[in-house]
C-alpha positions as CSV (number, residue, x, y, z in Angstrom):
1,X,15.2,-39.7,-3.1
2,X,12.0,-39.7,-1.2
3,X,12.5,-37.6,2.2
4,X,16.2,-36.9,1.2
5,X,18.0,-33.6,1.9
6,X,19.5,-32.1,-1.4
7,X,23.2,-31.9,-0.8
8,X,23.3,-34.1,2.2
9,X,25.1,-32.4,5.2
10,X,25.9,-29.3,2.9
11,X,22.6,-28.1,1.2
12,X,24.5,-25.6,-0.9
13,X,26.1,-28.5,-2.7
14,X,22.7,-29.5,-4.4
15,X,22.0,-27.8,-7.5
16,X,19.4,-28.6,-10.2
17,X,18.5,-27.1,-13.4
18,X,14.9,-28.1,-13.2
19,X,12.8,-29.6,-10.5
20,X,9.7,-31.8,-11.2
21,X,7.4,-33.0,-8.3
22,X,4.7,-35.5,-8.9
23,X,3.3,-34.4,-5.6
24,X,3.2,-31.4,-3.6
25,X,6.4,-29.4,-2.7
26,X,6.8,-28.2,0.8
27,X,9.1,-25.1,1.5
28,X,10.4,-24.8,5.1
29,X,13.2,-22.7,6.5
30,X,13.5,-23.5,10.2
31,X,12.2,-20.6,12.3
32,X,11.8,-18.4,9.4
33,X,9.0,-18.3,6.8
34,X,9.5,-20.5,3.8
35,X,9.8,-18.8,0.5
36,X,10.0,-19.5,-3.2
37,X,12.4,-17.4,-5.2
38,X,12.1,-17.1,-8.9
39,X,15.1,-15.4,-10.6
40,X,15.1,-13.7,-13.9
41,X,17.0,-15.0,-16.8
42,X,20.8,-14.9,-16.0
43,X,21.4,-12.7,-19.2
44,X,18.9,-10.2,-17.8
45,X,20.4,-9.8,-14.4
46,X,20.2,-11.1,-10.9
47,X,16.7,-9.9,-9.7
48,X,14.1,-12.2,-8.3
49,X,10.5,-12.3,-7.4
50,X,9.9,-14.0,-3.9
51,X,6.6,-15.4,-2.7
52,X,6.9,-15.8,1.1
53,X,4.3,-16.7,3.9
54,X,3.6,-14.5,6.6
55,X,2.6,-15.2,10.3
56,X,-1.1,-17.0,9.9
57,X,-3.8,-18.1,12.2
58,X,-4.6,-21.1,10.1
59,X,-3.5,-23.2,7.2
60,X,-5.2,-22.2,3.9
61,X,-5.0,-23.0,0.2
62,X,-5.2,-20.8,-2.8
63,X,-6.7,-22.3,-6.1
64,X,-5.4,-20.4,-9.1
65,X,-7.7,-19.5,-12.1
66,X,-7.6,-21.7,-15.2
67,X,-6.1,-18.8,-17.3
68,X,-4.3,-15.5,-17.3
69,X,-7.2,-13.4,-17.4
70,X,-7.7,-10.2,-19.7
71,X,-6.3,-6.7,-19.6
72,X,-7.7,-4.7,-16.7
73,X,-8.7,-7.6,-14.6
74,X,-7.6,-8.2,-11.0
75,X,-7.1,-11.2,-9.1
76,X,-10.0,-11.8,-6.7
77,X,-11.1,-14.3,-3.9
78,X,-14.4,-16.0,-3.0
79,X,-13.2,-16.0,0.6
80,X,-12.6,-19.7,0.5
81,X,-9.4,-19.6,-1.4
82,X,-10.7,-19.9,-5.0
83,X,-9.1,-17.2,-6.9
84,X,-10.7,-15.7,-10.3
85,X,-10.4,-12.7,-12.5
86,X,-12.6,-9.8,-12.1
87,X,-12.8,-6.4,-13.5
88,X,-11.2,-3.7,-11.2
89,X,-13.3,-1.1,-9.3
90,X,-16.6,-2.1,-10.9
91,X,-18.8,-1.3,-7.7
92,X,-19.3,1.9,-5.9
93,X,-21.2,1.6,-2.8
94,X,-22.3,3.6,0.1
95,X,-22.7,7.4,0.1
96,X,-21.0,7.8,-3.1
97,X,-23.5,6.1,-5.1
98,X,-25.2,9.2,-6.0
99,X,-22.2,10.6,-7.8
100,X,-21.1,7.4,-9.7
101,X,-21.5,8.8,-13.1
102,X,-22.6,12.4,-12.6
103,X,-20.3,15.6,-12.9
104,X,-20.5,17.7,-9.9
105,X,-21.0,21.4,-10.1
106,X,-17.8,23.3,-10.2
107,X,-16.9,25.1,-7.2
108,X,-19.8,24.2,-5.1
109,X,-19.7,22.5,-1.6
110,X,-20.4,18.8,-1.0
111,X,-22.8,17.8,1.6
112,X,-24.7,14.9,2.6
113,X,-28.5,14.7,2.0
114,X,-31.0,13.2,4.5
115,X,-30.3,9.9,3.4
116,X,-26.4,10.3,3.9
117,X,-25.8,10.3,0.2
118,X,-23.4,12.9,-1.3
119,X,-25.1,16.0,-2.8
120,X,-24.1,19.3,-4.0
121,X,-24.9,22.2,-1.9
122,X,-26.1,25.5,-3.3
123,X,-23.4,27.1,-1.3
124,X,-20.4,28.3,-3.5
125,X,-16.7,28.1,-2.8
126,X,-16.7,31.8,-2.7
127,X,-19.3,31.9,-0.1
128,X,-17.4,29.2,1.9
129,X,-14.3,31.4,1.9
130,X,-16.3,34.2,3.7
131,X,-16.5,31.7,6.6
132,X,-12.6,31.3,6.7
133,X,-11.5,31.9,10.4
134,X,-15.0,31.4,11.7
135,X,-15.3,29.3,14.8
136,X,-18.3,27.9,16.8
137,X,-21.8,28.2,16.0
138,X,-22.0,30.4,12.9
139,X,-25.7,31.5,13.2
140,X,-24.8,32.6,17.0
141,X,-21.8,34.7,15.6
142,X,-24.1,36.2,12.9
143,X,-27.0,37.2,15.4
144,X,-24.3,38.8,17.7
145,X,-23.0,40.9,14.8
146,X,-26.6,42.4,14.2
147,X,-27.3,43.1,17.9
148,X,-26.6,46.4,19.8
149,X,-26.1,49.9,18.5
150,X,-25.0,50.9,14.9
151,X,-23.0,54.0,14.4
152,X,-22.8,55.6,11.3
153,X,-20.0,58.2,10.5
154,X,-20.1,60.8,7.8
155,X,-22.7,60.9,5.2
156,X,-24.7,57.6,4.8
157,X,-27.9,56.9,2.8
158,X,-30.4,54.4,3.9
159,X,-32.9,53.2,1.3
160,X,-35.9,51.0,2.2
161,X,-34.7,50.3,5.6
162,X,-36.6,50.2,8.8
163,X,-35.1,51.9,12.0
164,X,-36.6,50.8,15.2
165,X,-36.3,53.3,17.8
166,X,-33.9,55.4,15.9
167,X,-31.6,57.9,18.1
168,X,-29.7,60.8,16.4
169,X,-26.8,62.2,18.1
170,X,-25.8,65.5,17.1
């Protein structure tokens, strides 16, 4: 049967209950990507899993691990096609390394420190809420709020305050 088309001129006529190849198997489908379809048992329904190639820049081969791995492991590659099982999410890198096991302070702002690492600010969420709607340079806006004349209406008590060039209008 070497190089024979199963089913001759009518490929749908060829049906096997099992296929054993003592060499490689090539799956092609004309101008479409080749695919391998694996169906569930007929008594369970008609669903299937499909393994299909997408457009690629070059050929490559994947070598499966020798076993099924253990619970919680994920399939990983060495970049050369050799697949192995590894623990999921074991490495935190970059700025997040400063909070990999620490509990952050509740209701505090997160900032980056001088090294670009994540840190907790002493500014609370409540203090940040005071800035809601503020635009532009905050210090410039604060400085402008303190400049100019201040008018006090009604009875006011000033305790431990310094008045520079006070003017009282009566």
